[in-house]
N, C-alpha and C positions, 0 to 999 in steps of 0.2 A: 843299489841298482844291480839287477841280475846281469850276469855275464852274457854277452851277446856272441853266440857261436852258431855256426851253421852245421846241419847234419853232414856227415862225411860224404854222402852221395852228392849233395849240392855243392860242397867244396870242390869236389872233383870236376863237376860240370862247369862251375865258375872258372876254375883254373884253366880248364881246356879252352873256354871262350876267350879268356884274357890272353892266353898264349897265342891263339889264332889271330886275334886282333893285333897283338904285339908284332907278330911275324908279318902280317899283311900291311903294316904301316911303319916300316923301318925308318922312313924319313923323319918320323917324330923322335927317334932315339937311336941314331945310327951307330953309336959306340957302345951300346948296352947289350948285355946277354941275358936271355930269359932265365937261365938256370939260377943266376944270382938273385933275380927278383923273386922267383918262386921260393927259394930258400928263405928269403926275408918274409914273404907272405905266410909260409908254413909256420914260422916262428911267432906270428902275430895274428891269431885267429880272429880277434876283434876287428882287425883291419880288413880281413876277408869279409866279415859281416857287413862292414860299411861299403866295401866294393860291391857286394851283392845288392845292397840298397841302391847304389848308383846305377847298377845294371838294371835292376827291377823297374826303376822309374824312367828308363830310356836314355840314360846318360852315356852309355858306351865308353866306360872309363878306359884310359890307356896311359902308359908311362910317357911323360913328356920331358922329364928332367931327372937328374941325379946330382946330389951334392956329395962329392967325394969326402969332403972334410967331416961331414956329419953322418955319412953313410945312409942318406935318406933319398928314397925314390919318390917322385912327385907324380901322382895320378890325377889327371884332369878329365872332366867330361868331354868327350870328343865326338858326340853326336853332331850331325850336320847342322841341325837346328836345336834350339833350346830344348832340353829333355821334355818329352811329351807328358810324362807323369808328374811334372813339377811346374806346370803352367797354371795360369789363372790364380796366382797367389799374390797377396800384397807383400810389403817389404818385411815387416817383423811382427812379433807377437803384440807389441804395443799398438801398432797400426791396426792389426786385426781386432783387438779388443775395443779400439775407439770407433769402429764402424758400427753404426746403429742398425742399418738396413743393408740388405744384399751382401752379407758377409761372404768372402771367399772361404773355401774349406780350410785353408792353411796360410801360413806366411813363409817366405823364402828362408829367412834366418831361423825360424822355429823348425822348419822341416829339415834344414841342413844340420842343426844341432841334434835332432832326433836320429839322423843318419850317421852322425859321427864325422861329419865333414864341415868345411867352411866354404862360404861363397868366394869365388875368385875376386881378387882386387883388380884395380884398373891395370896395373903393371902385368899381372898374370894373364888377364884377358888379352892384352895387346901381344904378349909373347905367344899365346896360343894362336893368335891370328897370323903370326909369322910362319907357323908350320903349314897351315892351309886356311882357307876362308870358311868361317862358321857364322851362323845366325844371319844368313842372307835374306830370310823371310821372317824371322822371329827376333826377339830381343831377350836379354838376360840381365836380371838384377845383379849388381856387384856390391862389394863392401863399400860403405859410404862413410866419409869422414864425420866424426861426431858433431862438429859445428853445423854441418848441413842437416844431419839427422835431427838435431835439437830444434831446428827451425821447421821440421816437418817434411824435409825432402829426402829422397832416395835416388841413387844413381843407377842407371842401366846402360848397357852397350848393345850395339849391333854392328853389322858390316854392310854398308851400302856404298855404291859409287866408288868401289875399290878403296874404301876408307873405313877405319874404325871410328864410330861416333860414340861419344859419351854424352848422355842426356840426363835430365832430372825429371822427377815426377813427385807428386805427393805420395807419401808412403802408404796411404790407405788405398791407392789405386791398384787395380789388377786388370789384366787383359788376357784373352785367350791365346795370344801369340807371345806372351812374356812369361818366362820362367826364370830359372837360375842355373848356372854352371858351378860345380863344386870342385874342390881340391882335397885330396887325401894324401898325406905324407906318411910313407911307410919306411 
């Protein structure tokens, strides 16, 4: 597979946008410093490529955590609603393949893999909602336990009535108001 790197000019634009978002949303990462994060990003151009894909599809990625033990920063999609460029997707490639009519353009799991990110799991989704409220009008597919997936189900979340709800749907389903949120560890 070819190395995924951005042109220098796009790297600079992306880093500027990420820095501005970081500084405008310090409540998401009060104890972190942008210079440390930028150093880490500059050393990992393939991660910058993935962050650009998150940005390009409307995810508005931002740092929401840091693991001191492993020296890893966690970027989550922080757009107010499920990223607009990742909606109307079924759950995974197998679900996409199984649809005979009215296939969506892509699947959440397949698209995330192409972007070099993973879907948030339920714990990550709930922790994101502790920072501020997301998905008040949309919903987002999340990682689904294998036993549920084997039975044809997929999980998704949203925020309604001051509560995070976890629901299920058939993996082949797709809706204009459902996409997915991703995580990238750098």
